[in-house]
N, C-alpha and C positions, 0 to 999 in steps of 0.2 A: 539182066544187066543191072549193075549198081551204078548210080549216077555219082560222079565226083565233080564238084563245082569248085573251080579254082581259077586263078589268073596270075600271070607274071607281075601284074601291077601291085600285088600284095607285097612283093619284094621291095618296093620303093618306099614303104613306110620306114623311114630312117630314124631309129631310136638312139643312135649314137654309139660310140666305141664302148664296148664292155657291157652294154645293156643286155640282160638275159633274154628279153623278148626280141630276138634278132631274126633277120631274114633266113638265116641258115636253118632255123626250126622248120620252116615250111619246105625248104629244099630237101631236107632230110625225109620228110613224109612223102613228098612226091617221088623222089628218087627210089625210095624203098618200094613203093607201089609199082612203079614203072619197070623195075628190075625183077619183080615177083612173077610167079606163074599166074597171078590173078589178072594181069593186065588185059587179056582178051575179054574178061568179064566186066570191064569198066567202061562206062559211058561218060566221056570227059566233056564237061559243059562249061561255057563262060557264064559268069554271073551278070546280074544287072545291078544298077544303082538303086538303092533305096532313095525315096524322095523325102524332102523335108516335111511334107505333109504326113507321110507315114511315120516319120520319127516323132511328130507331135502327138501321136497316139500314146507314147510312153515317156517322152522327155519334154521338159519345159523349153519354150522358145529361147529363153536366156541361155540355157545350156548349149543348145544347138548353135546359137550365135557366138558363144564364147569359143567353141571348138573351131568354127569357121574363121573367126577373126584372128585367133592365134596362128592358124595356118597361113592366112593371107598376109600376116605380118612377118612371115618367114620362119615361124616355129618358136618353140619354147616349151615350158613345162606346165601342164594343167594341174599336176600335183607333183611332189618330189619324185615319184616313181613313173610318171606318165608323160613322156616327151612327145611332141609332135614336130613334124617338119613341114615344109611348105606344101607338100602333096598329101599330108595325112588326112585332111578333112575329106577330100575326094575319095581317097582309098578307104576310109572308114565307112563312107556311104556305100562303096562297092562291097565291102566286107559284110555290112548289114544286109545289103541286097542279095548276097549269095545265100544267106539263110532263108530269105523269102523265096528265091528260086528253088531251094531245096523243098520248101513246103509244097510248091507246085509239083515237084517230082513225086513226093510221097502221096499227097492227096489227089492230085490230078492224074498222074500216070501209074500210081500204085507200085512204086518201086522205092527201095531204100535209097537214101541219099547221104553222101558225105560232103560236108563243107570244110574245105581246107583253105582257110583264109587267116588273115591278120589285118588289123589288130583284133585281139579277142574282146569279149564283152561282159562277162558275168559279174564283174565288180562295179560296173558303171551304174550309178543310181539315176533317179529321175532328173536330178538337178546338177550333178557334178560327175566328172570323170575321176577314176582312181584305179590303182592296181594294173596299169598297162592298158586299160580299157577306155575307149572313147564313147561308144554307144552300146546299149544293151541288146546285142544281136539276138540272143535267145528269146528274151521277153518280146522283142518286136516280132519275131517269127510266130510266137504263140498268139499274139493279137491278130496278126495277119491271117492265120489259119481260121480263127473264129469269124473275122470280118469277111474274108474272101470266100470261104467255103461253107460258112454257116454251121460248122460243127459245134457241138455242145461242150465238150470237155477236152482239155489239153493237159498233159502232165510233162514235167521236166524232171529228169534224173541227172543230177550234177555230181559226177564222180571225180572232178578236179580235187586236188588235195587241199585247196583253199575254199572256204565257204563262199558261195555265190551271192553275196549280200545284195548286189544290184538286182539280180534276177528275182530273188525272194521279195525284195522291197517293192518291186513293180507288180508282181503277180499276187501277193498274199491277200490283197483286198478284193480280188476278183473271184466270185464263186464258180467261175468256169475254168479256173486255172489251179493246178496243184504243183507244188515244188518239193522235191526230195533231194537231200544232199548228204553224202558221206564226206568227211573232211577231218584233217588233223586238227586237234583242239587241245589246249589253247594255241592259237596260231593266227597269222594274218588272215582276215582283217579284224578278228576279235568277235565276230558275230557267229551265229549258228548254234547256240546252245539248244538242248533238247526241249526246253520249255517254250520255244518259239513255235507256235502251232498255226499261225495265220488267222485271219478273221473268220474263216469258214472251216476250221479244222483241216485246212488244205496245205499245210506245211509239215513235213517230217524231216527233222534234222537228226543225223546220227554222228555226233562228235566222237572221234576215235583218238586214242592216245598215240603219241609218237612211237614208232616201231611196229605199228600194226601191219599185218600182212594178209596173206590169202585167207587164213582161217577167220580172222575178224571181219573181213569184207564179205566173204561168201556167207558166213553165218548171219551177218546183218542183212544181206540181201534176202536170204531165204526166210528169215524169221520176222523181218519187219518191212523191208522195202517191197518185196513181191506181194505180200498181202495188202499193203496200202495201195499199191498201184492197181492191183487186180480189183479191189473194191471201188477204186476211182473209175475204172473202166474207160480209159481215155480213147478218144477218137484219133488222137495223135500223141505219140510219145517221142519227146525230144531228149537227146542225150547231150549234155554239156560235157564234152569228152576232153577233159584235161588229163595229161599223162604224167603229172608231176608227183603222183603217188608211187611212181616206179622207184625201185630200190636204188637205181643209179642217179636219180635226180639230185642236182646240187643245191636246190633251194628248199627241200623238204626232208622228212625223216621217216617215210613209209617204205614198205618192202614188197610192193607188187611186181610181178613179172608180166610179160606180154600175154601169156596164157590166162592170167587172172583177169585181165581186161576182156579177153575173149569170152571167158566164162560169164562175166557180167552181161556181156552182149547177148550171149545165148539165153540167159534168163530173161532179158528184156524182150527178145523175139518170141518168147512164150506168152508175153502179154500183148504185144502188137506185132503183126506179121511184117510190117514195114516200119523202119525207124528213120528218123532224121538225126544225124550225128554232126556236131560241129566242133571244131578244134578250139579248145580254150588254152590251158597252160601245158607245161611239159618242157623241160629245159636241158635234158640229156638227149643229144641228137641220136645216139644209138637206141635208147629206149623209145624215142618217138617213132623212129622208122619201124622197129620191130613190133611195137604195139599197134600202130595203124594197120600194118599188114595182118596181124593176128585178128584184129577186130573185123577188118574187111573180109577175111576168109570166112568168118562166121556168117556175115551177111550173104556172101555168095553161096555157102553151103545151105543156108536156109532157103534161099531162092530155088536152088536145085532140087531140094527135097519137096518143096511145094509143087513143082512141076511134075 
């Protein structure tokens, strides 16, 4: 069984009319999975809340207080792209906690886990929110894995079309953490050039030009990403799974199809037999649904082959 960690509460994070990070994104993912033939292979789980003490592993007390106070005051904007409503602080804690629950599934129960939550997290830095992201869900999960399970090495592969500046910022100084990203470049948020290597040669950025598609991504994975991750030999491999590199996505200019995300997943499963995947970006509802199903099918097929 593949664990899927989600909650209807994630739909209550109200970003306002016309905002691309909208509740329908999550609904599209969930409906596609539930209508697929994979549904019997999925173990649907409720998330838990991350605690403020856990958030302090990676965020400043000032940042946490700022998000909480903005929500308590009825909502507003943490930056021009990042709105919150009255419920957003609590929902962001639940979104972060969903990633922690997924660590328990992968490391505790030895099964791959999908986190389908919002708000996303990979742009959020230690001290401030940006790019639709309130807390750094993925970085928190990496720290939780080391603290809770005593593992030695965690790797993150971020295939969102935008560079995960927040995840890299938090992980790059830690010798137990590695961060890998493929992303459109130059593009928001402007970070992620190939010279950024981390403090321990633990960062690999692969900036790709607009218009890149299957050939560029798969060649990058086979020639650079897979060797880097294999050498790192992670005890846990986390995928920041944004699907805005899809050709239908309205916010970016890449040309991946659902099967291309599935092939990247297949390659990752050759490095780690169980994966933690968490939803980041992706703003075409059709591409979201198709891609989540294609990736999940790879997880199910891998589990069946192992048996």
